[in-house]
N, C-alpha and C positions, 0 to 999 in steps of 0.2 A: 504494500500500500504506500502511496505517496505521502511524503511528509507535508504538513500544512504549508511550509514555505515553498514547496515546489508545485503546489496545486494551482496557485494563481499569483499574479503580481500583488504584493501587499499594498493596501491602501496608502496613499501618500498624504502629506499635509494638506494637499489640495482636495482630498476626498471629503465626503461628508459621512456621518454615521450611517445614514440611510443607504448610501452607495456601498459602504463596507459590508453592511448586512446583506444587501442584494448580491454582491459578489460572492459572499459565502454561500448564499442560497443557490446561486447558479452552480457552484462547484458540487454542492450536495445533491441537487435535484435534476439538473439537465441530463436527460437520458435515463432517468430513473422514475419519472412521474408516470402515473397510470394514464390510460386513455381518458378515463373519467375526470381525472384531475386536470388534464390538458383541455378537455372540453369545457370545464368550468372556468378555467383561465380565459379561454376564448370568449365565453359568454360574458364574463365580467368586462373584458376589453370592449366587446361590442356595445354593451350597455353604456360604457363610458364614452366611446367614440361618437355616438350620436349627440352628445351634449356639448361638443366643441366642434363648431363648423366654421371652416375658413379660419379666421383669426378672432372669433368671438365665442364666448360662452353662450349656449342656448339657455341654460339655467345654471348659474354658478354653484348654488348649494347642491343641486343634484349631481353636477359634475364632480364637486369636491367629494361627496359621498361615494360616487362610483369609482373615482380615482383611488380613494383610500381602500375601498373594497378590493379593487384589482391588486394593489400592492400588498395588502394584507394576505390575500390568497396566495400571491406569488411567494411571500415569505413563508407561509404555511406549508408550501410544497416541500420544504426541507424537513418537515416533521421534527423540528428541533425547538422545544419549548423555550430555551434560552434566547434563540434568535427571535422567536415570535414575541416574547415578553419585552425584549430590548427594542424591537421595532415599535411595539405599542407604546413604549415609554418616550418615544421621540416627539410626541405631540405634533405630528406632521399636519393634521387637519387644522390645528390652531395656527401654525406657522403659515400655511397656505391661505387661510382665511384673512389673516392680517396682511399678507403681502399681495397675493393675487386678487383678493377681494376689493382692492382699491380701484380697480379698473375693469370694465367688461372686456377689454382687449387682451388677447393672449396670442398664442401661435399654434397653428395647425401642426407644426413640427413636433409638439408634445405627443399628439396622437400618432404621428408617423413613427417616432422612435419607440413608442409603446407597442405599436403594431409589429415593428421589427423584433422587439423583445419577445412578444407572444409567438411570432413565427419561428424565432430561434429555438424557443422551448419545444415547439411542435416538431421541428426538424432534428432536435437533440444536438444542436450546434452550440456548444459551450462558448467558443470564441466569439461568435456573432452575438450571443446573449450578453457577454461581458462588454462588448463594444456598444451595444444598445443601452445597457445600464449606464455606462460612462457618458454616452451622448445625452441621455435624459438628465443626468446630474449637471452636465455642462449647460444645457438649456435652462434648467431651473435656476442656476446661479446667475446666468446671463439675464434672465427675466427679472430676477430680484434687483439686479443692478439697474435695469431699465426703469423699473417702477420707482426705485429710490431717486433716480435722476428726474423722473417725471413729477414726483411729489416733493421735491426739494429735500430729500433725505428722510422723509417721515413716512411711517406706515400707518 
C-alpha cells in the first residue's frame, strides 16, 4: 500500500481546508465508489447545476443548499467519519452566504468544474478529479477577491 505522502501532492499554503479534505476524499474514493453512490453524486450535481445559469444564480439559497449537499456527499464517499466531521466543521455555507450572497452574479465556471469533478469520479480518473478540485478552489478564491474589490473590502 502507498504511503500517504506518495498518494497525492500534499496541500500547500495556498490550499484551503476544504481542498485538502476533497483531495483526501479523491484518493480514498475515486475508483472505489459504488454505482449507486456515483448516481447520487450525479443527481446532486444536476440539482445544483440548474440553479446557476450563465453567470447568475437562479435562486441563491437553493443553490447554496444544493452546492453544500453535493460537496457533503462527495466527502461522504470516503466513508471516513473524521473527514466528514472536519468538512462539516468548516462552516462553508456560512462563508458562502457572507461572500457570494452579496451579489447575484457568479460564474458558470463553478458548474463547469463541478461537472468535470463529477465526470472524473464517474470515469474513476483520480488525476482529473484532483485537477477539478484544485480548479474549483482557485475559482472560489478568485471570486472572493472579486467580491471584496466590488464591495470595497466588506462582506
